[in-house]
C-alpha positions in Angstrom: 57.6 163.5 -206.2 61.2 161.9 -207.6 61.9 161.9 -211.5 62.7 158.2 -211.7 66.0 156.5 -212.2 68.7 158.5 -213.4 67.2 161.9 -213.3 70.1 163.3 -210.9 72.7 162.0 -212.9 71.1 163.4 -216.5 73.6 163.1 -219.6 75.8 166.1 -219.9 74.6 168.4 -222.1 75.4 168.4 -226.0 77.1 170.7 -228.3 76.6 171.0 -231.7 80.0 168.9 -232.1 79.7 166.7 -229.0 80.1 162.9 -229.3 77.9 161.3 -230.9 74.7 159.7 -229.0 75.5 155.9 -228.7 73.0 153.2 -229.6 72.8 149.6 -230.7 74.2 148.7 -233.8 71.0 147.9 -236.0 70.1 148.3 -240.0 68.0 150.7 -241.4 64.9 148.2 -240.9 65.9 146.7 -237.5 63.4 147.8 -235.5 60.7 145.8 -237.6 62.0 142.8 -236.1 60.6 143.7 -233.0 56.9 142.2 -232.9 55.0 144.7 -231.2 56.7 147.4 -233.0 56.2 145.9 -236.2 52.1 145.3 -235.7 52.6 149.3 -235.0 54.6 150.0 -238.0 51.5 148.5 -240.3 48.5 150.1 -238.3 49.9 153.2 -238.5 50.9 153.2 -242.6 47.0 152.6 -242.9 46.1 155.2 -240.4 48.6 157.7 -241.3 47.8 157.3 -245.3 43.8 158.5 -244.4 45.1 161.1 -242.0 47.1 163.0 -245.3 43.9 162.1 -247.4 41.7 163.7 -244.6 44.3 167.1 -244.6 44.1 167.7 -248.1 40.5 167.1 -248.4 39.9 169.7 -245.5 42.2 172.7 -246.6 40.5 172.3 -250.2 37.0 171.7 -248.5 37.4 175.4 -246.6 38.9 177.1 -249.6 35.8 176.0 -251.8 33.6 176.8 -249.1 35.1 180.3 -248.8 37.2 181.4 -251.0 40.2 182.5 -248.5 43.4 181.5 -247.2 42.8 183.1 -244.0 40.1 180.6 -243.5 42.7 177.5 -244.4 45.1 179.0 -241.8 42.1 179.3 -239.0 41.4 175.8 -239.4 44.9 174.6 -239.0 45.1 176.6 -236.4 42.3 175.2 -234.4 43.4 171.5 -235.3 47.0 172.7 -233.3 45.0 175.4 -230.7 44.1 172.1 -228.5 48.2 171.3 -228.0 49.2 174.9 -227.1 46.7 175.2 -224.6 46.6 171.8 -222.9 49.5 170.2 -224.4 51.6 170.1 -221.1 48.7 168.9 -219.5 48.4 166.2 -221.7 52.4 165.2 -220.9 51.2 165.1 -217.2 48.3 162.3 -218.0 50.5 160.3 -220.3 53.3 159.8 -217.9 50.7 158.2 -215.4 48.8 156.4 -217.3 49.5 152.9 -219.3 50.1 153.9 -223.3 48.5 151.1 -225.0 44.9 151.9 -223.5 45.5 155.3 -223.5 46.1 155.1 -227.6 43.0 153.0 -227.8 41.0 155.6 -226.5 42.2 158.2 -228.5 42.5 156.7 -232.0 38.7 155.7 -231.2 38.0 159.4 -231.0 39.9 160.6 -233.9 38.0 157.8 -235.7 35.0 158.9 -234.7 35.6 162.8 -235.8 36.6 161.7 -239.3 33.4 159.7 -239.8 31.3 162.0 -238.5 32.7 164.9 -240.8 32.3 162.3 -243.4 28.6 162.0 -243.0 28.1 165.9 -242.9 29.8 166.3 -246.3 28.3 163.1 -248.2 25.1 164.0 -247.3 25.5 167.8 -248.3 24.9 169.5 -244.8 29.1 170.6 -244.4 29.4 174.2 -243.4 32.7 175.4 -242.7 32.3 175.7 -239.0 31.6 172.0 -238.8 34.9 172.0 -240.4 36.4 173.8 -237.6 34.4 172.0 -234.8 36.0 168.8 -236.4 39.4 170.2 -236.6 39.4 171.5 -232.8 38.2 167.8 -231.9 41.2 166.4 -233.3 43.4 168.7 -231.7 41.9 167.8 -228.3 42.9 164.4 -229.1 46.1 164.8 -230.5 46.8 166.6 -226.8 47.2 163.2 -225.4 47.5 160.7 -228.3 50.8 162.4 -229.5 52.9 162.1 -226.4 51.5 158.9 -225.8 52.8 157.6 -229.4 56.1 159.0 -228.8 57.1 157.7 -225.4 55.5 154.4 -226.5 57.8 153.6 -229.2 60.5 153.3 -226.4 58.2 151.1 -224.1 58.0 148.6 -227.6 61.4 148.8 -229.0 64.0 149.7 -226.0 66.8 152.4 -225.8 68.9 150.6 -228.3 66.6 150.5 -231.4 64.7 153.8 -230.1 66.5 156.4 -233.2 65.9 154.0 -235.7 62.0 153.5 -234.8 61.6 156.9 -234.3 63.5 157.6 -237.8 61.1 154.7 -239.4 57.7 156.5 -237.7 58.7 159.4 -239.9 59.7 157.2 -242.9 56.2 155.3 -242.3 54.2 159.4 -241.9 55.9 160.5 -245.4 55.0 157.0 -247.1 51.4 157.4 -246.3 52.0 161.3 -247.6 53.0 159.9 -250.7 49.9 157.9 -251.3 47.0 159.8 -249.5 47.5 163.2 -250.8 47.6 161.4 -254.3 44.3 159.2 -253.6 43.0 162.3 -252.0 43.1 164.4 -255.4 41.6 161.8 -257.6 38.7 161.5 -255.0 38.3 165.4 -254.6 38.3 165.5 -258.3 36.2 162.6 -259.1 33.3 161.9 -256.5 34.0 164.7 -253.6 35.9 165.3 -250.2 33.2 163.4 -248.3 35.1 160.0 -249.4 38.5 161.2 -248.2 37.1 161.7 -244.8 35.1 158.2 -244.8 38.6 156.5 -246.0 40.1 158.5 -242.8 37.4 157.5 -240.4 37.5 153.8 -241.2 41.4 153.8 -240.8 41.6 154.0 -237.7 40.5 150.3 -237.4 44.0 149.2 -238.8 46.1 150.9 -235.4 43.5 149.9 -232.7 43.8 146.3 -234.5 47.4 146.2 -234.2 47.0 147.8 -230.3 44.7 144.9 -229.4 47.3 142.1 -230.7 50.6 143.3 -229.2 51.8 141.3 -226.1 52.0 142.7 -222.9 54.7 140.9 -221.9 57.2 142.0 -225.0 56.5 145.5 -224.0 60.0 147.3 -221.8 58.7 148.5 -218.6 58.5 151.8 -217.8 58.0 153.5 -214.3 55.2 156.0 -214.0 54.6 159.1 -212.3 52.1 158.6 -209.5 49.6 161.5 -209.1 50.9 164.3 -207.3 51.7 167.8 -207.1 53.3 170.2 -209.0 54.5 167.9 -211.8 53.6 170.4 -214.6 56.1 172.7 -212.8 58.8 169.3 -212.4 58.9 168.8 -216.2 59.5 172.7 -217.4 62.2 173.2 -214.5 63.6 169.7 -215.7 63.9 171.0 -219.3 64.7 174.7 -218.3 68.3 172.8 -217.0 69.0 171.1 -219.7 70.5 173.1 -222.9 70.9 170.3 -225.0 66.8 169.8 -224.2 65.7 173.4 -224.5 68.0 175.0 -227.5 66.1 172.1 -229.8 62.6 172.8 -228.4 62.9 176.6 -229.1 64.4 175.9 -232.3 61.3 173.6 -233.9 59.2 175.7 -232.3 60.4 178.6 -234.5 60.1 176.6 -237.4 56.6 175.0 -236.9 55.4 178.3 -236.2 56.4 180.2 -239.2 58.2 177.5 -241.5 55.7 174.5 -241.9 52.2 176.0 -242.5 52.4 174.3 -246.3 48.4 173.9 -246.0 48.0 177.9 -246.4 50.9 178.2 -248.4 50.5 175.1 -251.1 47.3 175.6 -251.8 47.2 179.4 -252.4 50.3 178.3 -254.7 48.4 175.4 -256.6 45.4 178.1 -257.0 46.3 181.9 -257.3 49.7 181.6 -258.5 49.7 178.3 -260.8 46.0 178.3 -261.3 46.1 174.6 -261.7 43.4 173.1 -258.7 43.4 170.5 -256.5 45.8 168.2 -258.6 48.4 170.6 -258.2 48.0 171.3 -254.7 48.4 167.3 -254.5 51.3 166.9 -256.6 53.1 169.7 -254.8 52.5 167.3 -251.3 53.4 164.3 -253.2 56.4 165.5 -254.0 57.7 167.4 -250.5 56.6 163.4 -249.0 59.3 162.0 -251.7 61.8 164.3 -249.8 60.9 163.7 -246.5 60.6 159.8 -246.8 64.3 159.9 -248.1 65.2 162.3 -245.4 63.7 159.4 -243.0 65.3 156.8 -244.5 68.6 158.6 -244.2 68.0 159.2 -240.2 67.2 155.8 -239.8 70.8 154.7 -241.1 72.3 157.3 -239.3 73.9 156.1 -236.5 74.3 159.3 -234.2 72.3 162.4 -233.4 74.7 165.4 -233.3 72.8 169.1 -232.8 74.8 170.2 -236.0 73.0 168.0 -238.1 69.9 170.1 -236.3 71.2 173.6 -237.0 72.6 172.8 -240.7 69.0 170.9 -241.9 67.0 173.7 -240.2 69.5 176.4 -241.8 68.6 174.7 -245.2 65.0 174.4 -244.7 64.7 178.0 -244.4 67.0 179.1 -247.4 65.3 176.7 -249.4 61.7 178.0 -248.9 63.3 181.6 -249.6 64.5 180.2 -252.9 61.1 178.4 -253.3 58.9 181.7 -252.5 60.7 183.3 -255.9 60.4 180.4 -258.2 59.0 181.5 -262.1 57.4 178.2 -262.8 55.3 175.6 -261.8 57.8 172.9 -262.1 60.5 174.1 -260.6 58.6 175.3 -257.3 57.2 171.7 -257.4 61.1 170.2 -257.8 62.0 172.1 -254.7 59.5 170.7 -252.8 61.5 167.3 -252.9 64.8 169.3 -251.3 62.6 171.1 -248.8 61.2 168.1 -247.9 64.4 166.2 -247.2 65.7 169.2 -244.7 62.2 169.5 -243.1 62.2 165.6 -242.2 65.8 166.2 -240.9 64.9 168.9 -238.4 62.0 167.0 -237.1 63.5 163.6 -237.0 67.3 164.8 -235.3 65.3 167.1 -232.9 62.9 164.5 -231.9 65.4 161.7 -231.5 67.9 163.9 -229.7 65.6 165.1 -227.1 64.1 161.4 -226.4 67.2 159.8 -225.8 68.3 162.7 -223.9 65.4 162.6 -221.7 64.7 160.4 -218.5 62.0 157.7 -219.2 60.2 158.8 -216.4 60.0 162.5 -217.7 59.2 161.3 -221.4 55.9 162.4 -221.5 56.1 165.5 -220.0 59.0 166.3 -222.4 57.7 165.3 -225.4 54.4 167.3 -224.8 56.4 170.0 -224.4 57.8 169.2 -227.7 55.1 168.8 -229.5 53.3 171.8 -228.0 56.0 174.1 -229.1 56.1 172.7 -232.8 52.5 171.7 -233.4 51.4 174.4 -230.6 52.9 177.8 -232.6 50.5 176.8 -235.4 47.5 178.6 -234.1 49.9 181.4 -233.6 51.8 181.2 -236.9 48.7 179.8 -239.3 46.5 182.8 -239.4 49.1 185.4 -239.6 50.5 183.5 -242.6 47.4 183.3 -243.6 47.0 186.9 -243.7 50.0 187.4 -245.1 49.4 185.1 -248.1 45.7 187.3 -248.5 47.0 191.1 -248.4 50.7 190.4 -250.0 51.0 187.1 -252.0 51.7 183.5 -251.3 55.3 184.8 -252.8 55.7 186.9 -249.7 54.1 184.8 -247.4 56.4 181.7 -248.0 59.9 183.9 -248.2 58.5 185.0 -244.9 58.7 181.7 -243.4 62.1 180.9 -244.8 63.5 183.9 -243.4 62.3 183.5 -240.0 63.5 179.7 -240.2 66.9 180.5 -241.2 67.6 183.4 -238.5 66.6 181.0 -235.9 68.5 178.2 -236.9 71.6 180.7 -237.3 71.0 182.1 -233.7 70.5 178.9 -232.1 73.6 177.4 -233.6 75.5 180.7 -232.1 74.2 180.3 -228.6 74.8 176.2 -228.7 78.5 177.0 -229.7 78.9 179.4 -227.3 77.7 177.1 -224.5 80.0 174.7 -225.3 82.9 177.0 -226.1 83.0 176.3 -229.9 84.3 178.8 -232.8 83.3 177.9 -236.6 86.3 176.2 -237.9 87.1 176.8 -241.8 89.3 174.1 -243.3 90.8 172.3 -246.2 90.1 168.2 -246.3 91.5 166.3 -249.3 91.4 169.5 -251.2 87.6 170.1 -250.4 86.2 172.7 -248.3 85.6 171.7 -244.4 83.4 173.7 -242.1 82.8 172.4 -238.4 82.5 173.7 -234.9 86.0 172.9 -233.0 86.5 173.5 -229.1 88.9 177.1 -228.5 90.9 175.1 -226.1 91.7 172.5 -229.2 92.5 175.3 -231.5 94.4 176.9 -229.5 96.5 174.2 -228.4 96.8 173.6 -232.6 97.9 177.2 -232.8 101.0 177.1 -230.4 102.3 173.6 -231.7 
């Protein structure tokens, strides 16, 4: 079948120093002027707050029931395992189905899962296998929900506001991350984890209402892929032929698998290193959310998407994790969560935007499913490994291990992209300050000849 308009004239592969990706002029919050996206944004604020509350409560409940970081890693792995197993098939479905009705189904399913876990916990009948099942069930819904939400953004705002909307989605998620862990910490220590699960289940009323209130006539029409054979293979072939898509996806795969295992690390640091309890775990997540929110807002202001920003942010993320791993004091470790949040969010938004804006709309569901499968689906592989290293060698060794993997991956893929674009790293002085940039070899040779 055809890949849709523009598939045969895909944009030229980008390089770390390629020209900026064009987009319409906008302010930091310009996409919120669009009614449908504004409704979506408000609904997600409430739902994301509940999601973060459940994440904190779920990790702490498992640690309380088992006393094992490996069990926390298994819970995280089960939540993301469906994305690894079925993520590409979810993308195929999303390219075929209308996005808004699809989201109504997936959001309802996740609401029911949260309410079921709340009932088990509040009644005192919860066991660790119940949490495992609930985590896996949420993961199954996420297989379709994630690429549907990612793709639906472009239908709400159009191409000119896509980067701004993607950045604001991340700011939305991180804003909720400021509130959710703090409220979860209070609830866990005050009345128990069950109330956090209950709030999460009820919070899905907001996004469901926002979807129902949207106007179909205001959505940007997108060609939906008809049912046909070979669509999964077609999506993989499309990405494989695009270095500007495949290498950012590979990079976020390494970072998602080994560098984003914060449920394992932060719970272990709070419990085993600093002996400070759930309140410290909540604080670490909140401070990281502050950094992530700053990173998201900076991304919303940025008018371009450059792969060199992705490489630099990924390298900084890995180095900061190594520094945090050896932090000697509670407050130094806590404060390092802020720059780690900035760097991690910059990696996520820059890669997400670059991939979405470089993809043909008819292929976007499959490509974004691959992106999310690699980024989130790597967790079932990385989380148990990181959990085992944490139990066997301690949180510091485990955290440093994740940081080293992220930094090495960033450096390696940076070199690969530079070679693809026939670039080399150039050091210079600009107004008395050192300047580092990727420069085309041909341009450097002409400068030397002059």
